[in-house]
C-alpha positions in Angstrom: -27.0 -59.7 -25.8 -27.1 -58.5 -29.3 -28.0 -54.9 -30.1 -29.0 -54.4 -33.7 -29.1 -50.6 -34.8 -28.7 -48.1 -37.5 -26.2 -45.3 -35.8 -27.7 -42.5 -37.6 -31.0 -43.3 -36.2 -32.0 -41.0 -33.1 -34.2 -43.7 -31.4 -31.2 -46.2 -31.8 -28.9 -43.5 -30.3 -31.3 -43.2 -27.2 -31.4 -47.0 -26.9 -27.7 -47.4 -27.0 -27.2 -44.5 -24.3 -29.9 -46.4 -22.0 -28.2 -49.7 -22.4 -24.9 -48.0 -21.4 -26.4 -46.0 -18.4 -27.8 -49.1 -17.3 -24.4 -50.8 -17.5 -25.6 -53.7 -19.7 -23.2 -55.6 -21.8 -24.0 -55.9 -25.5 -22.3 -56.7 -29.0 -23.1 -53.8 -31.6 -24.4 -54.7 -34.9 -25.1 -52.2 -37.9 -28.2 -53.2 -39.3 -27.3 -51.8 -42.9 -23.9 -53.1 -43.0 -24.9 -56.6 -41.6 -28.7 -57.1 -42.5 -30.6 -59.9 -40.4 -31.0 -63.0 -42.5 -34.2 -64.7 -43.2 -33.4 -67.1 -40.7 -32.8 -64.8 -37.9 -35.7 -62.9 -38.7 -37.9 -66.0 -38.6 -36.3 -67.2 -35.4 -36.7 -63.6 -33.7 -40.0 -63.3 -35.0 -41.2 -66.5 -33.3 -39.4 -65.2 -30.0 -40.9 -61.8 -29.9 -44.5 -62.8 -29.7 -45.2 -59.7 -32.1 -47.1 -59.6 -35.3 -44.5 -59.6 -38.1 -45.8 -56.0 -39.2 -43.9 -54.8 -36.1 -40.8 -55.8 -37.6 -41.2 -53.3 -40.7 -39.9 -49.7 -40.3 -43.4 -48.3 -41.1 -42.0 -44.7 -41.0 -39.1 -45.5 -43.1 -38.6 -44.0 -46.7 -38.2 -47.2 -48.6 -41.2 -48.6 -46.8 -43.3 -45.7 -48.3 -41.6 -45.8 -51.7 -42.4 -49.3 -52.1 -45.9 -48.8 -50.9 -45.6 -51.8 -48.5 -48.5 -50.5 -46.4 -50.7 -51.7 -49.4 -48.8 -54.8 -50.4 -48.0 -56.6 -46.9 -51.6 -57.7 -46.3 -51.6 -59.8 -49.4 -48.1 -61.3 -48.9 -47.5 -64.4 -47.0 -45.2 -64.4 -43.9 -42.5 -66.3 -45.8 -42.6 -63.4 -48.4 -42.3 -60.6 -45.9 -39.5 -62.3 -43.9 -37.7 -62.6 -47.4 -38.4 -59.0 -48.3 -37.2 -57.8 -44.5 -33.8 -60.0 -45.1 -33.1 -57.9 -48.4 -32.5 -54.7 -46.8 -31.8 -53.6 -43.4 -33.6 -50.1 -44.0 -37.0 -51.8 -44.1 -36.4 -53.6 -40.7 -37.5 -51.4 -37.5 -35.0 -50.8 -35.2 -33.2 -50.9 -32.6 -33.6 -54.6 -32.1 -32.2 -56.5 -28.9 -31.8 -60.3 -28.8 -31.2 -61.9 -25.6 -31.5 -65.5 -25.4 -35.3 -66.1 -25.5 -36.1 -62.2 -25.5 -36.5 -60.1 -28.5 -37.5 -56.5 -28.2 -38.2 -54.7 -31.5 -38.2 -50.5 -31.0 -37.2 -48.7 -28.0 -39.9 -48.5 -25.4 -38.1 -48.1 -22.1 -40.7 -49.5 -20.1 -40.1 -52.9 -22.0 -36.5 -52.5 -21.8 -36.7 -52.3 -18.0 -37.1 -56.1 -18.1 -33.6 -56.3 -19.6 -32.1 -54.2 -16.8 -33.7 -56.5 -14.2 -32.7 -59.8 -15.9 -29.2 -58.8 -16.4 -28.4 -57.2 -13.0 -28.0 -53.8 -14.6 -28.1 -50.6 -13.0 -31.5 -49.2 -12.4 
């Protein structure tokens, strides 16, 4: 399982703690030092079943500075994916990639399925 996070993000810290408490094995990846590529984002978006907008860190400073709220609706999916691949601070985090399952953000109820699939501690 791949755990993509930004260590200074409090939600990411909660998610990491949750993974550890449930004894789930994962590989950490710092989202800024190793930003997801266009191909990764395209694959994850397809597996996630989520709208592409859900991959954007809409509460982030960069998102607001770039006025993406107004720009995204007129951008193609390819343009949005390319934009996400330019800077990890644009990408919502944490992201967990586990085979065919991709979770974006930390909602404990969604993450419970990871614990059940992996035989983690409830």
